[in-house]
C-alpha positions as CSV (number, residue, x, y, z in Angstrom):
1,M,125.9,4.8,113.1
2,S,123.3,6.6,115.1
3,A,119.5,6.2,114.9
4,A,119.3,9.7,113.7
5,A,121.7,9.0,110.9
6,S,119.9,6.0,109.6
7,S,117.5,6.3,106.6
8,P,113.8,6.3,107.2
9,R,113.5,3.0,105.3
10,R,116.2,1.4,107.4
11,T,114.5,2.7,110.6
12,S,111.1,1.3,109.5
13,L,112.7,-2.1,108.8
14,A,114.5,-2.1,112.1
15,T,111.3,-1.3,113.9
16,G,109.6,-4.2,112.1
17,A,112.4,-6.5,113.3
18,T,111.8,-5.6,116.9
19,Y,108.1,-6.1,116.4
20,A,108.8,-9.6,115.0
21,V,110.9,-10.6,118.0
22,L,108.3,-9.2,120.4
23,A,105.5,-11.0,118.6
24,L,107.4,-14.3,118.8
25,T,108.0,-14.1,122.5
26,M,104.5,-13.0,123.4
27,A,102.7,-15.5,121.1
28,D,104.4,-18.4,122.7
29,N,102.4,-17.6,125.9
30,T,99.2,-18.8,124.2
31,M,100.3,-21.1,121.4
32,V,101.2,-24.3,123.2
33,G,97.8,-24.7,124.9
34,V,96.3,-25.7,121.5
35,A,99.0,-28.4,121.1
36,V,98.7,-29.9,124.6
37,P,96.0,-32.5,123.7
38,R,98.2,-34.0,120.9
39,I,101.2,-34.0,123.2
40,R,99.3,-35.9,125.9
41,G,98.2,-38.5,123.3
42,D,101.8,-39.1,122.2
43,F,103.5,-39.1,125.6
44,H,100.5,-40.3,127.8
45,A,101.4,-37.4,130.0
46,G,99.7,-36.7,133.3
47,V,98.1,-33.4,134.4
48,T,101.2,-32.1,136.2
49,S,103.5,-32.7,133.2
50,L,101.1,-31.0,130.9
51,E,100.9,-28.0,133.2
52,W,104.7,-27.6,133.2
53,I,104.8,-27.8,129.4
54,V,102.9,-24.5,129.5
55,A,104.4,-23.2,132.8
56,G,108.0,-23.9,132.1
57,Y,108.1,-21.0,129.5
58,I,106.3,-18.5,131.7
59,V,108.4,-19.3,134.8
60,S,111.7,-18.7,133.2
61,F,110.4,-15.8,131.1
62,A,109.0,-13.9,134.1
63,G,111.7,-14.9,136.5
64,L,114.6,-13.7,134.3
65,L,113.1,-10.6,132.7
66,F,114.8,-8.1,134.8
67,T,118.1,-9.8,134.4
68,G,117.6,-9.7,130.6
69,G,116.9,-6.0,130.7
70,V,120.0,-5.4,132.8
71,L,122.2,-7.5,130.4
72,G,120.9,-5.4,127.5
73,D,121.7,-2.1,129.3
74,R,125.2,-3.3,130.2
75,Y,126.4,-5.3,127.2
76,G,124.2,-3.9,124.4
77,R,120.5,-4.2,123.7
78,K,121.0,-5.5,120.1
79,R,123.5,-8.1,121.4
80,A,121.2,-9.2,124.2
81,L,118.2,-9.4,121.8
82,L,120.0,-11.5,119.2
83,T,121.5,-13.8,121.8
84,G,118.0,-14.2,123.3
85,V,116.5,-15.1,119.9
86,A,119.3,-17.7,119.3
87,V,118.6,-19.3,122.7
88,F,114.8,-19.2,122.0
89,A,115.4,-20.9,118.7
90,A,117.6,-23.6,120.3
91,G,114.9,-24.2,122.9
92,A,112.3,-24.6,120.1
93,V,114.5,-27.3,118.5
94,V,114.8,-29.2,121.8
95,A,111.1,-29.1,122.2
96,A,110.4,-30.1,118.6
97,T,112.6,-33.2,118.8
98,A,111.8,-34.1,122.4
99,P,111.5,-37.9,123.0
100,N,109.6,-37.5,126.3
101,V,107.8,-34.9,128.5
102,Q,110.9,-34.1,130.5
103,V,113.0,-33.0,127.5
104,L,110.0,-31.1,126.2
105,V,109.7,-29.1,129.5
106,L,113.4,-28.5,129.3
107,G,113.0,-27.0,125.8
108,R,110.2,-24.8,127.1
109,V,112.4,-23.5,129.9
110,I,115.2,-22.7,127.4
111,Q,112.7,-20.8,125.2
112,G,111.7,-18.8,128.3
113,V,115.3,-17.9,129.0
114,G,115.7,-16.7,125.5
115,A,112.5,-14.7,125.6
116,A,113.6,-13.0,128.9
117,C,116.9,-12.0,127.3
118,S,115.4,-10.7,124.0
119,E,112.0,-9.2,124.8
120,P,113.2,-6.1,126.9
121,G,115.4,-5.1,124.0
122,T,112.4,-4.7,121.7
123,L,111.0,-1.8,123.6
124,S,114.4,-0.3,124.4
125,L,115.5,-0.3,120.8
126,V,112.3,1.3,119.6
127,R,112.8,4.1,122.1
128,Q,116.4,4.6,120.7
129,L,115.1,4.7,117.1
130,Y,112.4,7.3,117.9
131,P,113.7,9.9,120.4
132,D,110.9,12.3,119.5
133,R,108.0,11.8,121.9
134,V,105.2,12.3,119.4
135,R,106.6,9.9,116.8
136,R,107.5,7.4,119.6
137,A,103.9,7.5,120.9
138,R,102.6,6.6,117.4
139,V,105.2,3.9,116.9
140,L,104.3,2.4,120.3
141,G,100.9,1.9,118.8
142,G,102.5,-0.5,116.4
143,W,104.4,-2.1,119.3
144,A,101.0,-2.4,121.0
145,A,99.5,-4.1,117.9
146,A,102.4,-6.5,117.7
147,S,102.3,-7.6,121.3
148,G,98.5,-7.7,121.5
149,V,98.0,-9.4,118.2
150,A,100.7,-12.0,119.1
151,L,98.9,-13.0,122.3
152,A,95.5,-13.3,120.6
153,A,96.9,-14.8,117.4
154,G,98.9,-17.5,119.2
155,P,96.0,-20.0,119.3
156,V,95.1,-19.3,115.7
157,A,98.7,-19.9,114.4
158,A,99.1,-23.0,116.6
159,G,95.8,-24.5,115.3
160,L,97.0,-24.1,111.7
161,L,100.4,-25.6,112.5
162,V,98.9,-28.6,114.4
163,A,96.5,-29.2,111.6
164,L,99.4,-29.2,109.1
165,G,102.0,-31.2,111.0
166,G,101.0,-32.1,114.5
167,W,102.2,-30.5,117.7
168,R,105.9,-30.7,116.8
169,A,105.1,-28.3,113.9
170,V,104.3,-25.6,116.4
171,F,107.9,-25.6,117.7
172,W,109.5,-26.0,114.2
173,G,107.4,-23.0,113.2
174,E,108.8,-21.0,116.1
175,F,112.3,-22.0,115.2
176,V,111.9,-20.7,111.6
177,A,110.3,-17.5,112.8
178,A,113.1,-16.9,115.3
179,A,115.8,-17.6,112.7
180,V,114.3,-15.1,110.3
181,A,113.7,-12.4,112.9
182,G,117.3,-12.8,114.2
183,L,118.8,-12.5,110.7
184,V,116.9,-9.4,109.9
185,G,117.7,-7.9,113.3
186,A,121.4,-8.6,112.9
187,V,121.5,-6.6,109.7
188,L,119.2,-3.7,110.6
189,L,119.3,-3.0,114.3
190,L,121.6,-0.4,115.8
191,E,123.5,-1.0,119.1
192,S,122.8,0.9,122.2
193,K,123.7,0.4,125.9
194,D,123.8,2.1,129.3
195,P,127.1,4.0,129.5
196,A,127.3,3.4,133.3
197,P,125.6,0.1,134.0
198,G,125.2,-1.3,137.5
199,R,126.4,-4.6,138.9
200,D,123.4,-5.4,141.1
201,I,123.8,-9.1,141.0
202,A,122.0,-9.6,144.3
203,G,119.0,-7.7,143.0
204,Q,118.9,-9.7,139.8
205,V,119.0,-13.0,141.7
206,S,116.5,-12.0,144.3
207,I,113.9,-10.8,141.8
208,A,114.3,-13.9,139.7
209,V,113.8,-16.1,142.7
210,T,110.8,-14.0,143.8
211,L,109.0,-14.3,140.5
212,S,109.9,-17.9,139.8
213,A,108.8,-19.1,143.3
214,L,105.6,-17.0,143.0
215,V,104.7,-18.5,139.6
216,F,105.5,-22.0,140.8
217,A,103.2,-21.6,143.8
218,L,100.3,-20.2,141.7
219,I,100.5,-23.0,139.2
220,A,101.4,-26.0,141.5
221,G,98.8,-24.8,144.0
222,Q,96.0,-25.3,141.5
223,D,97.0,-29.0,141.1
224,H,98.3,-30.0,144.5
225,G,96.4,-27.5,146.8
226,F,97.6,-24.1,148.0
227,T,98.4,-25.5,151.5
228,S,100.5,-28.5,150.3
229,P,104.1,-28.5,151.7
230,A,105.8,-27.8,148.4
231,V,103.5,-24.8,147.6
232,V,103.8,-23.4,151.2
233,A,107.6,-23.6,150.8
234,A,107.3,-21.8,147.5
235,W,105.2,-19.0,149.0
236,T,107.8,-18.7,151.8
237,V,110.7,-18.6,149.4
238,S,109.0,-16.0,147.3
239,A,108.2,-13.8,150.3
240,V,111.7,-14.0,151.7
241,A,113.2,-13.3,148.3
242,L,110.9,-10.3,147.9
243,V,112.0,-8.8,151.2
244,A,115.6,-9.4,150.3
245,F,115.0,-7.7,146.9
246,L,113.5,-4.6,148.5
247,L,116.4,-4.3,151.0
248,V,119.0,-4.8,148.4
249,E,117.5,-2.3,145.9
250,R,117.2,0.4,148.5
251,R,121.0,0.3,149.1
252,A,122.1,-0.5,145.5
253,A,123.9,2.3,143.6
254,N,122.5,1.1,140.3
255,P,119.5,-1.1,141.2
256,V,117.8,-3.5,138.8
257,V,114.5,-1.7,139.5
258,D,114.5,1.9,140.7
259,L,112.0,1.6,143.6
260,G,111.6,5.3,143.5
261,L,109.9,4.9,140.1
262,L,107.3,2.6,141.7
263,R,106.2,5.6,143.8
264,D,105.6,7.6,140.6
265,R,101.8,7.7,140.0
266,Q,102.3,7.5,136.2
267,V,104.5,4.4,136.4
268,S,102.1,2.7,138.8
269,A,99.2,3.4,136.5
270,G,101.0,1.9,133.6
271,L,102.0,-1.3,135.5
272,L,98.4,-1.5,136.9
273,A,96.9,-1.3,133.4
274,A,99.4,-3.9,132.2
275,A,98.6,-6.4,134.9
276,A,94.8,-5.9,134.6
277,S,94.7,-6.2,130.8
278,T,96.7,-9.4,130.6
279,F,94.8,-10.8,133.6
280,A,91.7,-10.6,131.5
281,L,93.3,-11.6,128.1
282,F,95.1,-14.7,129.2
283,S,92.1,-15.9,131.2
284,V,89.6,-15.4,128.4
285,L,91.8,-17.1,125.8
286,L,92.0,-20.1,128.1
287,L,88.4,-20.2,129.4
288,V,86.7,-19.6,126.1
289,S,88.9,-22.1,124.4
290,L,88.0,-24.8,126.9
291,D,84.3,-23.8,126.8
292,L,84.2,-24.1,123.0
293,Q,85.9,-27.5,123.0
294,V,84.4,-29.1,126.1
295,V,80.8,-27.7,125.8
296,G,80.6,-26.9,122.1
297,G,82.6,-29.8,120.8
298,Y,84.7,-27.8,118.4
299,S,88.1,-28.9,117.2
300,G,91.3,-27.0,118.1
301,L,91.4,-25.5,114.7
302,A,87.8,-24.4,114.8
303,T,88.3,-22.9,118.2
304,A,91.3,-21.0,117.0
305,A,89.3,-19.6,114.1
306,V,86.8,-18.0,116.6
307,F,89.6,-15.7,117.8
308,T,90.5,-14.5,114.4
309,P,88.3,-11.4,114.4
310,M,89.7,-10.5,117.8
311,T,93.2,-10.7,116.4
312,L,92.4,-8.6,113.4
313,V,90.8,-5.8,115.3
314,M,93.9,-5.5,117.5
315,V,95.9,-4.6,114.4
316,F,93.8,-1.4,114.2
317,A,93.3,-0.7,117.9
318,G,97.0,-0.6,118.7
319,P,97.8,2.4,116.5
320,V,94.5,4.1,117.5
321,G,95.6,3.8,121.1
322,G,98.9,5.6,120.2
323,W,96.9,8.3,118.4
324,L,94.5,8.8,121.3
325,V,97.4,9.3,123.7
326,V,98.4,12.3,121.6
327,E,94.9,13.6,121.2
328,R,93.2,12.8,124.6
329,G,96.0,11.9,127.0
330,V,97.1,8.8,128.7
331,R,94.4,8.8,131.4
332,A,91.4,8.9,129.0
333,T,92.9,6.3,126.7
334,L,93.7,3.8,129.4
335,V,90.3,4.2,131.1
336,L,88.5,3.9,127.8
337,G,90.3,0.7,126.8
338,L,89.9,-1.0,130.2
339,L,86.2,-0.1,130.5
340,L,85.5,-1.1,126.9
341,A,87.1,-4.5,127.5
342,A,85.2,-4.9,130.8
343,G,81.9,-4.1,129.1
344,A,82.5,-6.6,126.4
345,L,83.5,-9.3,128.9
346,A,80.4,-8.6,131.0
347,A,78.2,-9.0,127.9
348,L,80.0,-12.2,127.0
349,D,79.5,-13.5,130.5
350,A,75.8,-12.7,130.4
351,T,75.1,-14.5,127.1
352,L,77.4,-17.5,127.5
353,G,75.4,-20.7,127.5
354,R,74.4,-23.8,125.6
355,P,74.5,-24.1,122.7
356,V,77.4,-21.7,122.1
357,D,76.3,-18.7,120.0
358,L,79.4,-18.1,117.8
359,V,78.1,-14.8,116.4
360,L,77.7,-13.2,119.8
361,L,80.8,-14.8,121.2
362,G,82.9,-13.6,118.3
363,G,81.4,-10.1,118.5
364,F,82.1,-9.6,122.1
365,L,85.6,-11.0,121.8
366,T,86.2,-8.5,119.0
367,V,85.1,-5.6,121.1
368,M,87.2,-6.8,124.0
369,G,90.2,-7.1,121.7
370,A,89.6,-3.5,120.6
371,G,89.6,-2.3,124.2
372,L,92.7,-4.2,125.2
373,G,94.5,-3.1,122.0
374,L,93.9,0.6,123.0
375,V,95.5,0.0,126.4
376,V,98.9,-1.3,125.3
377,A,100.5,1.9,123.8
378,P,99.6,4.2,126.7
379,M,100.5,1.7,129.4
380,V,104.0,1.3,127.9
381,G,104.3,5.1,127.3
382,T,103.5,5.9,130.9
383,V,106.3,3.8,132.2
384,L,109.0,4.7,129.6
385,A,108.2,8.4,129.8
386,R,109.5,8.3,133.4
387,V,112.5,6.0,132.9
388,P,115.8,7.6,131.8
389,A,116.7,6.6,128.2
390,T,119.9,4.8,129.5
391,R,117.7,2.5,131.7
392,S,115.1,1.7,129.1
393,G,115.9,-2.0,129.3
394,M,114.9,-1.9,133.0
395,G,111.7,-0.1,132.1
396,A,110.8,-2.5,129.3
397,A,111.4,-5.5,131.7
398,A,109.1,-3.9,134.3
399,V,106.3,-3.5,131.8
400,T,106.6,-7.1,130.5
401,A,107.0,-8.5,134.0
402,G,103.7,-6.7,135.0
403,R,102.0,-8.3,132.0
404,E,103.4,-11.8,132.6
405,I,102.5,-11.7,136.3
406,G,99.0,-10.4,135.5
407,G,98.5,-13.1,132.9
408,V,99.8,-16.0,135.2
409,V,97.7,-14.8,138.1
410,G,94.7,-14.5,135.9
411,V,95.0,-18.0,134.5
412,T,95.7,-19.6,137.9
413,V,93.2,-17.7,140.0
414,L,90.3,-17.9,137.5
415,G,91.3,-21.6,136.9
416,A,91.0,-22.3,140.6
417,I,87.6,-20.5,140.7
418,L,86.4,-22.5,137.6
419,Y,87.2,-25.9,139.1
420,A,85.9,-25.0,142.5
421,Q,82.6,-23.8,141.0
422,L,82.5,-26.8,138.6
423,F,82.6,-29.5,141.2
424,A,80.3,-27.7,143.5
425,G,77.8,-27.1,140.7
426,L,78.2,-30.7,139.4
427,T,77.5,-32.2,142.8
428,D,74.3,-30.2,143.1
429,R,73.1,-31.1,139.6
430,L,73.9,-34.8,140.1
431,T,72.0,-34.9,143.3
432,R,68.9,-33.2,141.8
433,I,68.7,-35.6,138.8
434,G,69.4,-38.7,140.8
435,I,72.7,-39.8,139.1
436,P,74.7,-42.3,141.2
437,V,77.9,-41.0,142.7
438,A,79.9,-43.7,141.0
439,Y,79.4,-42.1,137.6
440,R,81.0,-38.7,138.7
441,S,84.4,-40.0,137.6
442,I,83.0,-40.1,134.0
443,V,82.2,-36.4,134.1
444,I,85.6,-35.6,135.6
445,D,87.4,-37.4,132.8
446,S,85.3,-36.0,130.0
447,V,85.0,-32.4,131.2
448,R,88.1,-31.7,133.3
449,K,90.7,-34.0,131.6
450,G,89.3,-34.0,128.1
451,A,88.8,-37.8,127.9
452,P,86.3,-39.0,125.3
453,I,82.8,-39.6,126.4
454,P,82.4,-43.4,126.7
455,K,80.0,-45.4,124.6
456,I,78.5,-48.4,126.3
457,A,78.3,-51.5,124.1
458,P,76.0,-54.4,124.9
459,A,77.8,-57.4,126.4
460,A,77.7,-60.7,124.5
461,P,79.7,-63.9,124.2
462,P,82.3,-64.0,121.3
463,G,80.6,-64.7,118.0
464,R,77.1,-64.0,119.3
465,H,74.7,-61.0,119.1
466,P,73.8,-59.4,122.4
467,G,70.4,-60.3,123.7
468,L,67.5,-58.0,124.4
469,L,68.4,-57.8,128.1
470,A,72.0,-56.9,127.4
471,Q,70.9,-54.2,124.9
472,F,68.5,-52.8,127.5
473,L,71.1,-52.7,130.2
474,A,73.6,-51.0,127.8
475,H,71.0,-48.4,126.9
476,V,70.3,-47.7,130.6
477,K,74.0,-47.3,131.3
478,Q,74.5,-45.0,128.3
479,A,71.6,-42.9,129.4
480,L,73.2,-42.5,132.8
481,V,76.5,-41.5,131.2
482,D,74.8,-39.0,128.8
483,K,72.8,-37.4,131.6
484,T,75.9,-37.1,133.8
485,V,78.0,-35.6,131.1
486,D,75.2,-33.2,130.2
487,A,75.0,-32.1,133.8
488,G,78.8,-31.7,133.8
489,K,78.7,-29.5,130.7
490,S,76.0,-27.3,132.2
491,A,78.0,-27.0,135.4
492,Y,81.1,-26.1,133.3
493,V,79.3,-23.2,131.6
494,D,78.2,-21.9,135.0
495,S,81.7,-22.1,136.4
496,V,83.2,-20.3,133.4
497,R,80.7,-17.5,133.8
498,A,81.6,-17.2,137.5
499,A,85.2,-17.0,136.6
500,L,84.6,-14.4,134.0
501,V,82.8,-12.1,136.5
502,V,86.1,-11.9,138.4
503,G,87.8,-10.8,135.2
504,V,85.2,-8.0,134.7
505,F,85.9,-6.7,138.3
506,V,89.6,-6.8,137.7
507,L,89.3,-4.6,134.6
508,V,86.9,-2.2,136.3
509,A,89.2,-2.0,139.3
510,G,92.2,-1.3,136.9
511,A,90.3,1.5,135.3
512,A,89.3,3.0,138.7
513,G,93.0,2.7,139.8
514,V,94.1,4.6,136.7
515,L,91.6,7.3,137.3
516,V,92.9,7.9,140.8
517,L,96.6,7.6,140.0
518,L,96.4,9.9,136.9
519,R,94.3,12.7,138.4
520,P,94.1,15.8,136.1
521,G,96.9,18.2,136.8
522,R,99.1,15.7,138.5
523,Q,100.3,12.9,136.2
524,D,98.3,13.0,133.0
525,H,100.9,14.5,130.8
526,R,100.2,14.7,127.1
527,P,103.0,14.4,124.6
528,P,103.3,17.7,122.8
529,R,101.9,17.9,119.3
530,S,104.3,18.0,116.5
531,S,104.6,21.3,114.7
532,P,103.3,21.4,111.2
């Protein structure tokens, strides 16, 4: 049964099933961060273990994306999508029932493998369902809404699940969502595949090693130092694997990634917009969440609620982006979205302080969400418009890989800037207010690691009330702790603002790159209007 022969209702339901799978795989990028504090309390996990709970998913997802796209092209996109959803659900069960951190990280890696197998098929199948360019441009607006909303809604959904049933409820919720999406997809989706798929195994392995080693180096470097032996080894492996990938792809008859497409200005513009937008989005979700909890003292659920307006506006901005592509062209839509997000982020940076102004914060996040929502449909369309329909799995994997890499680089780079600025600013503030060096560990625990602020109780023998001297000494010690923590919070706000400035520049640079790459008369092709 072909896509053309299917009923409009069936086509709409099938499109909804692809949206659901996409939303599931993208939301997982941002959901687990809300649950990490509870996980640490249950398992008494260290910083490195907590990082890998988040990173395990991203590493396997990004590293195997191209393999997932190729598998879909070769063996069937519906089959690959449903297999990936099943693997994702299995990983969620492993994570939800994990008795220790090691098993939990294993579950996260399994989830990433499933996401890599299923996510490329969501975009490929949408393209097969809507061969008409104008209709497809509008439907990509819905795809944009699903992916963008999922990323922003991840913390909101996780906060609700943690409040209802603890951190394990997050993974049980993902299992249920995967089971439902897989069942609907199995009934409604239509199969498609590349009639002449390649066997570029060397290319698949080399790109997986390149991306996995790169992500490992970026994440581990933040914790252990970017010149530590393990991180230097990862950089080396990534570089060697990248060179091998380029050499293999130049000679492959059916490459994993057609390098010729990367020389296409329109494809380059789409991938640039993908990386720049997720660089900003992933980073803001992390930094603002930490600022609200560390500086503002808000709970995880309250923090998640702050992102709700941003989530809602993306529902409307995604389809609007698809409409603008038809009306104004890809170039104008991409530049508008990136600059709108950059302006909102700059305004947020300028007004961020103590106490946290939730009205301004929520307003700027909402405007930023609108800008990023506008970007998704045209950035996807620019790439898929240049990829043959039979290789749409490869094109979808390229778009998602660009987004994942941009997001991971954003989190790690801005995280490194945040901590460097934090400790430099903290040292300066402690020196100016005369706080002893010995108390700096208290700030590190309370601000960086999220440890509770200590309360100094007066010392006294068992069964006796503390004397006046003990009460006075306890008061002095508590005053030192409070002043130190206050200095740490102020330094933290300054470091967040410094990191956000980099995000602004990345968005502006992305917009400038799109302007250059999609010069009028060269690559800014508008889809033809549908006839009345």
